[in-house]
N, C-alpha and C positions, 0 to 999 in steps of 0.2 A: 782315516778321516771320517768324521761323522757330521751330522747336521746339514746345513744348507744355507741358502741366501734368498732374499726376496727384494725386488724393486717394484715400487708402485707409486700411486699418486698421493698418498698421505702416510703420515707416521702410524696412525692407527691401523691402516690397511696392511702395512708392512709388519707391524707387531702381531697382528692376528695370524699371519702366515708363519712367522717365526715361532709363535706359541704352538702351532700345530707340529712344526718340526721338532721342537723340544719334547713334545708329548710322544714322539716316536713315529710321527707321520712322514710320508714321503712328499715329493714335490707337488704331486696332485692334491694331496690333503692341504698343503700350504696354500696353493693357488685357490682352491675352493673356499677355504676359510677367509682368505684375503678378499675374494670376490664378494662374499657375503658381508664382510665388514665395509667394503667400499659402498655397498648400498646405503650405509648409514653415514660414513665419513665423507663420501663423495656423491651425495644423493641426487645431484643435478647432472651428473655425468653417467651414472649407471644405476641400475635398479632392477627389481623383479618384474617390472613392467616393460623391460627392454629386451635386448637380444645381443648376440655377438658371435664370435668365433674363437676356438681354442686350438692351439697346436701342442702336441704332447710327444716328447721323446721319452719312451718308456722301455726299459730293458733293451736299448739299442735300436728300437723300431720307432718310426715317426708316424703319427696319426693326426687327423684333424677332426675336431668335434664341431659340426655345423649346428649352431643353435640360433641361426638368424631368423628373421621374421618372415611370415607368409603374408600375402595379400589377403585381406579379409573379404567377405561378401558371399560366402557359400550359402548363407541363410537368406539372402536377399533375392527378390525378383529382379532380374537384369533390366526390366522395363521401368522399374521405379527410379525416379530422379535421385541421384546420389547426393548425400549431404555435402555442403560446401566447406572448404577450409578457409582460414583467415591468413592473410599475408602479414608478416612482421619482418622488419629489417633490424639486424643486429650490428652494432658498431664495434669493430675491432681496433679502432684508432686510425692507423694508416689506410684501412680498407673496411668495407662493409659487405655483408652477405645477407641475402633475403631467403626466408623460409616460410612455409605454410604450417599453420598450427590449428588447434582446436580438436574436439572429439573426432571430426571427420578425417583427421590425419593419423589416427591410431592404426598401427599394424599389429598383427598377432604377436603377443609376447613369446619369446623363445628361451629366455635365460633360465627360468626355473627348471624346465625339462632338461635343458642342456647341462646345467651344473649337476643335476641329479644323475644323468647318464654318465657324465665324466667321472663322478665319484664312484658310481656303482661298478664301473669297469676297471678303474685304475687306483682308487683310493684304498686306504687301509684302516683309518680311524672312523668311528661312528659319525654320521652326519650331524647328529645332535651335539656331539662334542665340538665339531667345527663351527656350528652356528651359534653356540652359546655366547662367545665374546661379542658378536655383532648384535644379538638380541639384547644383551645387557647394556651395550652402548646406546642403543636406540631408546631403551627404557630410562637410563640415567641421564642421557644427554651427552653431546660431544661439543668441544669448544670449536667455534667457527674460526678457521684459519684464514690467512690472507688469500690463499688460493680459493677457498670456499666463497669468501666474500666477492672475489673478482668474478667468479662464474655467476653467482647470484645477481650481481649488479648487471652483468652482461645480458642475462636472461630475464631480467626484471620486466621488460615489455611483454613477455609471455606469461610469466608467473602471476602478474597482477591481473590477468584476464579473468581469473576465478577467485572467489573469496577464500576457499580452502587452501589453495596454493599460496596465495598472498599471505595468509595467516601463518602457514607453516614455515615459509621461507623469508618472512619479513616481520618488521615491527613498525607500528605507527605509520604505515603507508610507504615504507622504504625497505630495501633488502637488508638481510642480516649483515652485521658488521663483525669484523675481527674482534675476538674476545667474548662475544655473546655466545649463547648456548643454543644449539639445535637439538631439540628433543622430540621424539616421535614414538610414544609407547605403542601406538597401533602397529607400527612397523616392527617393533620388537616382538609383539605377539604373532605377527605374520611369519617372521623368520623362525620362531620356535615351532609353529604349526607346520611350516614347510619341512623342517628337519624331521619332524615326527611322522608326517603323513605323506610327504612326497609331492610331486607336481600335480597330482589330482586335485590338490587344493585350489589350483588355478583353472580347473576345468569344471567339474561338477561340485567342487567344494565351495567353501564360503567366499573366497576371493573371486572365483569365477562367477558365481551367482551375483555377487555385489557389482561386479563389472558390467554384467548384462543388464541388471536393473538400472544402473546409472547411465549407460551409454548405448543401449540397443537402438534407441530411436534417433540418436544424434550422430552415430558413427556407422561404419560398415560392419562392425564386429558383431558376430552372432554365436550362438551355442555350437553350431556346426564347425565354425572356424577353430574354436578352442578344442573341440573334440578331435579334429582331424590333424592337429599339429603334431609333428614328430621331429625330434632332433636326430642327427645322423652321425655315425663315425665313418669318415671317408679317408681315402689315401691322399697324401699331399703331393705337390709338385716339387721336383728337385732340379737344381741347376748348379753346374760347376762354374764358379767365378774365381779367377786367379787360382789360389791354392785352397780355396774354401768350397764346401758344399753348402748350398743354401736351400732350405726347405720352406715352402710357403703353401697356403691354402689355395685350392682352385675354386671354381664357381661354388657358391654364390659370390665369392670374393673377386671383384674386378681388380683390386689393387695387387693381388699376387701375380697375376699375369703382367700387369704394367710394370711391376718391380723387376721381374725377370727380363722384360724387354729393355728396361733401362740399363740393367747390368750388361746385357749383350751389346748395347750401344756403346758403353764405356770400353768394352773389350775391342770393339771395332776401331776405336780411336787410338788404341795403343797404350803406352805407359802414361800413368796419371801424372800431371804436373804437380808442383809442390803444394803441400797442404795449405788451404785457405787462400791461395793466390787467385788472381784474376783468371789465369789460365785454367785452374782447377774448376772455378765456377763456370767457365765457358764449357768445359767438358761435361760437367754435371747438367748444365742448362740444355746442351744438345740432347743428352739422354732423356731428360725430362720432357723436352719438346716432342721427341719421338713418341714417348708414351702418351703425351697429351693428345697428339693426333689420333692415336688409336682409341683413346678414351672418348673423344668427342665424335669421331666418325664411325667407329666400328663396334666397340665393346657394348655400347648402350643398345645396339640393335642385335648383336650376335652372341653375347656371352652365354646365353642359355640355348643357342642353336646346337642340336646334337652334332658332335664331331668338331665344332669350330675351335674349341679350346685345345684339342689335340693337334689340330692343324697349326694353331698359333704357336704351340710349343715346338712343333717340328720346324717351323719357320725360323726359330731362334737357334737352330743347330749351326755349328761352324761352317757347314758347306752351303748355307743359304745366305742370302743378302739381307735377311732380317726384315726391315721395315717394308720393303716392296712386296715380300711374300705375304706379310700380314695384311697389307692393303689389298692384295688380290683376293682375300677371302678364302684362302685354301682350306679345305675341310678334311678330314679323316674321321657436428655437432659438437654434437659434443659427445666425447668418447673418452674412455680411460683404459689403461692397460696394466696388467700384472704379469711380472716375470718371476718364476721360482725355479731353483735347481736344488738337487740334493747330492749327497756324497756318492751315490751310485751312478751319477751321470744322467739321472732323469731330469728332464727340463720341461716346463709348462709355461705357455704364454696364453693369457686370456685377454682379448680385446672385446669390450662390451660397451653398449651405448644406449641412451634414451633419445638419440638425436638431440634436439633442443628442448625436449618434452613437448607434449601437446598443450600444457598448461592446465592439466586436470589430474585429480587424485581419485583413486577408487575409494569411495566412502568407507570409513571405519577400518581401513587396512594399512594406511600409510604408503600405499603403492602408487608411485608416480608413473604415468603412462607416456609412451613414446609418441613421436610425430613422424614416423618413418615414411608414411605416404606423402608427406610434405617436403621431403628432401630430394632435390633433383638428382643427386648422385646415387640415391637408394631406389628411387621410383621414377626413373626417366620415362617420359611419354613414349620415347622410341622403343623401349623394351616391350611394351604391350603386355605386361604381366597380368594374369587373370587370377580370380579368387582361388586360393589353395596353392598357388605357386610361390616359390621363394622370391623375395625381393633381392636386389643387388646390394652389395656392401663394399665399402672401402676398408673394412677391418682387415688387417694383415699381420697377425702374430707370426713370427718368423724364428726358425732355428738355424743356427750357423755352426757348422763343424769346421774348425780351423786347427790343424795339427792335433795336439792332444786336448784341445780346449773345445767345450761345447757352450755356445751362447744362445740365449733366448731373448728376443726383444719384440717390441711393438709400440704403438703410439695411438693416442687419440688425435683428433683433428680433421675428420671428414676427408676431403680431397688431399689434404697435406700429409696424410698417413704414409702414403707411398714414398714421398720424398724424405720424410723423417727416417724411415727404415733404410732407404737407400743410402743416406748419409751415414747411418750407423754402420752399415756393412763396409762402405768405402773407407771410413775412418779406421776401422779395425783391420781391414785387409790390406789396402793400398798404402796406408800411412802408419800402420803399426801403433796406433794410439791405444792407451789404456781405456777401460770402460768409462771412467770419469771424464777423460779428455774427449772421447767420442760423443758422449752425451752433451757436454757443455759447448763443444765447438760450434761456430756459426753455421747456419743452414741457408739453403735457397729453395725456391719452389717456383715452378712455371705453371701458369694457368691462364687460359684465354688470352694468350699472346703477351702476358706480362711476366717479367722476371722479378720475383720478390726476393730480397736479399737482406740478411742480417749483417750489419756492417761491423759491429764491435768484434775485436779479436783478430781482424784481418791485417795483413801487412800494409804499411803506409802506401797510399796511392792506388790501392786495389779498387776502391769504389769509383775513383775518377777514371781509371782505365776502363771499367765496365760501362760507366755512363757514356763514355765517348763512342762505344760501339753498340750499345743496346738502347734503342729508342724508347721502349716501354720498360723502364726500370723503376721499381718501388723500393725505397730504402727504409729499413727498420733499424732504429738506433736502440741498442740493448736487446737482450733476449725477449722474444715475444711469444705469447701462447698461440698466436696464429699458426706457428710452425709445429704445433703438436707438442706431445710430451713423451719422449722416447725413454722408456724404462727398460733397463738392460741388466741381465744377470748372467753369470757364467761360472764354469767350474773347469779346472784343469789340474795338472800334476802339482802346480804351485798352490792350489787351494781355491777358495771362492773369490769372486770379484763381481762388481756391478756398480750401478749408479741409477739414481732417480733423477728425472729431468726437472730442474728448477722452473722451467717455463710453465709447468703445470703442477707446481708444489710437490715434485717427486721426492721420494725418500728411498733409502736403501738400508738394509741391515742383514747381518749374518749371525749364525749360531753354530 
C-alpha cells in the first residue's frame, strides 16, 4: 500500500495535502502543505497570524508540537495603561457568544515557527514545494464556498471594523458571497517568502517589522515578544479507553485533560446505551458535565501549576474515584483542523486558529491577526498569565489506536472541540461506526449548565425524552457549525478511511 489520505475544512486544503503525498511526501508533508493552503482557502479560521497544536504519530512514536500563542507585553512597562479591547457578540442562530477584538487582543503568533519546526523534524519534501500550491492559490484567487461565506457573514461584525479587512473579505459593504473570488497576492508573496526564509520572516524580517510598525502603539505586542517565542516538541498524554489507546496533548491544551476526564466518566457509567438514543445522550451529558465542572472551577486556575496536570491524570486511574480526586487539587473561534495519514501508519493532526480574528491585517502581507487575548477560554482572568507565558487552548488534535487501525482527528469550535472529539472516539469505539458515520452523527455539548443537542438523525421520541428530564435543553435542528468540524482520517489493514465534517465544509480525499 502506498499513498495516504487527508481530511480537512475545504477541498483545496485536502488537495494540497494529497499533492504532497503524490510527490512522495509523508503524512507530515501532507499536513503542512494542507495547513499552508488552509491559510488561503480558510483564511478566517486559520493563518500565519494565528497559532495551534499538532499531534504526530511518526514511526510508531507519538509527539505533540506546541505552536500555541504567548501572552505579549515583554517590551512594555507594566505600569503603563494597557490598550483596551472591543466587545463583539456573534450570532450562531440558536445561541450567541461574546468575544473581545481589536489590536489590543493580539497574542503572539505561533503557527509559522511551529509549522517550520514540524516540517524540519519530520518532513521529507522541501518546504518550498509544500508552499507552492498555497502561494499560487492566493495569487490567482480561490472561489468562495458556502462555508467560507458562512464564516465571513458570522465574523462580519469584526471584519468591518477596519477598512483593509472589510475590503479583503467583503464587497460593497457586505461579506463575500458564494461563487465570488477571494484573492490576496500579498499573502501569496508572504507564503513564498516564509518557505524560502523560515520563521525569521515573522520576527526580524519584513512581516515582523510591518507588524510592529502597524500595531506597537495599539497592542501589547513588541519586538521582544516576537524574538522570545519558541515552539516546542512535547510528549503527549495517553489513556486506555475500552479497547483503544487515545493520545492527546497536555498543557497548554486544556481540552486534552477534559477529554480524558470525560472518557473516564463514561467508563464509570458502564456499557454505553444504544447509539443516538436518549440514554446515550444522558451518558455523554454526564461525562461532559463532569469535565465542565473541572473547566470552570479548576483548570482555568491550575492548568499551568507545576505538577497539577500529573495529579489530574493520576486521579483518572481506575483505582481512583475520578472527579472527587480532581476537585481535591491533588498535585505530583474559530478554528480548523487537518488530519493526514500515510501508508506507513504515520498520522498527523493540526488544529489551528485565529480565534475570531482581531479585525486587522498586517499591512502589505495579507496576514490576518488573532484575538487570543479576547477569548475567555484562551485567556481566562483566573489563569493570571504573564507576558512570555503560554496562553491556554481548547485545541485537541487526537490520535486513536484501535486494533490494527490508526485514526487521527480534531475539530475547530472553541469550547466545543472537546465534545466533538469525544463523540468521534465514542462513535468509533463504543458503536463501531465508520469514519463517515462517526463524523456525520448528531452531537451534544454541555456548557454553563445547558445541554445543546443536535436533533436530526436520532430515534423518534429522543428529544421529547430528553426535554422531560433536562431543564436547560437547547435544540438544534439540522447539523450546525456550533458543534465544530470533526475531520477524521485513518489507516488500517483494509486501507485508508476518513471523512470531513459538513458542519464546517469538511472534505476528504485519498491517493
